[in-house]
VOGU-3710 file (C-alpha; in Angstrom, 3 decimals, decimal comma):
1> myygeikfcd> 63,960/79,180/121,951  64,673/82,694/120,731  67,840/84,720/120,918  68,433/88,436/120,994  71,998/88,635/119,754  75,156/86,722/118,938  78,505/88,434/119,454  81,170/86,682/117,432  84,176/88,512/118,938  83,193/89,211/122,547
11> iangpgvrts> 85,816/90,035/125,175  83,492/91,084/128,013  81,801/87,806/128,985  84,612/85,454/129,876  88,362/85,226/129,262  89,811/85,704/125,803  87,906/86,271/122,593  84,616/84,373/122,677  81,370/83,833/120,832  78,471/84,888/123,056
21> lfvsgcthhc> 74,868/83,833/122,578  72,255/86,017/124,287  69,117/83,894/124,672  65,687/85,460/125,144  63,424/84,963/128,112  63,969/85,812/131,754  61,692/85,870/134,775  64,142/87,575/137,183  63,572/91,159/135,954  66,541/92,557/137,868
31> qncfnemtwd> 66,468/96,303/138,514  68,678/98,082/135,954  69,298/94,901/133,970  71,739/95,635/131,138  69,680/93,538/128,715  66,057/94,184/129,684  64,703/93,607/126,175  65,627/89,926/126,476  63,116/89,354/129,294  60,558/88,610/126,564
41> fhygqpytqe> 60,782/84,923/125,581  59,982/85,847/121,959  62,407/88,750/121,597  64,762/88,594/118,639  64,937/85,652/116,280  64,103/81,960/116,527  67,104/79,780/117,294  67,509/77,330/114,411  69,930/74,668/113,204  71,429/77,337/110,945
51> tedriveslm> 72,010/79,538/114,003  73,751/76,674/115,794  75,887/75,941/112,737  77,003/79,599/112,569  77,935/79,565/116,248  79,950/76,338/115,962  81,699/77,633/112,828  82,582/80,867/114,651  84,291/78,878/117,419  86,702/77,076/115,081
61> ppyikgltil> 89,508/79,659/114,766  92,274/79,014/117,301  92,084/82,581/118,662  88,488/81,997/119,867  88,759/80,778/123,469  85,197/79,541/123,845  81,450/79,976/124,027  79,474/82,070/126,500  75,713/81,687/126,886  73,810/84,433/128,666
71> ggepmehvnq> 70,652/86,357/128,181  67,951/86,623/129,148  68,213/83,546/131,304  69,799/80,407/129,829  68,616/78,256/132,736  64,891/78,837/132,119  63,632/75,382/131,136  62,715/76,274/127,548  66,196/77,743/127,104  67,892/74,710/128,653
81> qgilplilrv> 66,152/72,608/126,018  67,538/74,929/123,337  71,110/75,300/124,586  71,784/71,679/125,549  72,279/70,443/121,953  74,649/73,363/121,282  76,672/72,676/124,435  76,927/68,956/123,640  77,973/69,672/120,056  80,644/72,170/121,115
91> reqlpnktiw> 81,947/69,780/123,771  82,152/66,967/121,191  83,503/68,868/118,182  85,626/71,483/119,958  86,645/69,950/123,307  89,400/72,506/123,935  86,973/75,448/123,936  85,635/76,630/127,279  81,921/77,010/127,859  80,575/79,650/130,250
101> vysgytferd> 76,935/80,109/131,230  75,546/83,155/133,057  72,464/82,622/135,208  70,532/84,699/137,694  69,703/81,474/139,504  71,955/80,324/142,345  74,027/77,215/141,827  73,127/75,364/145,023  69,565/76,396/145,864  68,019/76,856/142,432
111> ilekmckewd> 70,035/74,752/140,030  71,275/71,760/142,034  68,449/71,453/144,551  65,518/72,256/142,245  66,262/72,206/138,518  68,382/69,058/138,578  65,492/67,223/140,246  62,878/68,543/137,805  64,578/68,556/134,396  66,948/66,076/132,749
121> etmkilknid> 68,648/68,836/130,777  70,048/70,632/133,820  72,611/68,057/134,937  73,599/67,358/131,331  74,324/71,061/130,921  76,303/71,207/134,167  78,399/68,174/133,229  79,416/69,853/129,976  80,192/73,448/130,950  83,295/74,853/132,575
131> vlvdgefvqd> 82,003/77,919/134,384  78,699/79,148/135,750  78,382/82,790/136,732  75,456/82,675/139,139  73,206/85,105/140,972  70,887/87,901/139,958  72,298/91,326/139,215  71,722/93,425/142,350  71,868/97,167/141,750  72,934/97,944/145,348
141> lknlslrfrg> 75,900/95,561/144,938  76,973/96,853/141,518  80,751/96,980/141,264  82,430/98,098/138,044  85,813/96,775/139,184  84,622/93,165/139,077  85,646/91,187/136,040  82,980/89,173/134,173  80,110/90,095/136,502  78,086/93,141/137,436
151> ssnqriidvq> 77,433/92,850/141,174  79,449/91,461/144,076  76,918/88,750/144,943  77,543/87,012/141,623  80,037/84,162/141,665  82,264/82,604/139,018  81,956/78,891/139,734  84,212/76,107/138,475  81,390/73,692/137,675  83,426/70,541/137,063
161> ksletgttel> 85,430/70,930/140,270  82,213/71,686/142,189  80,504/68,561/140,868  83,593/66,504/141,716  83,987/67,784/145,301  80,312/68,250/146,147  80,988/71,805/147,316  80,820/75,073/145,430  84,294/75,843/144,119  85,082/79,252/142,681
171> speaeik> 86,989/79,473/139,436  90,459/81,039/139,472  88,864/83,714/137,238  86,940/84,847/140,346  90,161/86,132/141,886  91,026/88,427/138,990  89,747/91,966/139,410
//
C-alpha cells in the first residue's frame, strides 16, 4: 500500500483534532475529486511499519480525538490489507480513540453484500471502526454546508450500531450541519 499524505492535526475529516491518513489508489475517479492525484495506487510513499508507528505515536496525546482513513479509496482490497493492521493496533492500544473511514463504496451494496463475502479483511475492518462515510462524491450534489462530507448523497454511518441492528444507522454526526 502507498499513501499520499498524513495530516497530524486535521480538523476537517471527523470531529475534533485527528490524524488523517490519505491512502493511494482509487478506481471511482469522481468528477472534481478533491484528491485526484491519489487515484494512482503508487502515488506518494510506501506505507511501512515506521509509517504506522508514527501514526500511532501521533494519536497518543489526549487532545487527539482519533484516526481518519481516506484517500484515494481505503476499501480497495490492497488498501484494506494495509489499513487493517493499523486499525487493529489503534483499537488495541488506544481504545478510546475513534476511527473513521471514508469510502466511495456504499455500505450496503458494495461493502456488506460484496466485499464482506469476498475478503476476510472487510468485516474485521467494520468491526473495529466507529464511522464510515460512504458514497462517491457527486459534483451535482455538492453541498458546502455539509459537515465531514462533500455531497449530499454521502452518509455518516454509525458502523457498530448498524452491525448490531442489521440496518444502516446514521451517526449523530450526520445531523450536524
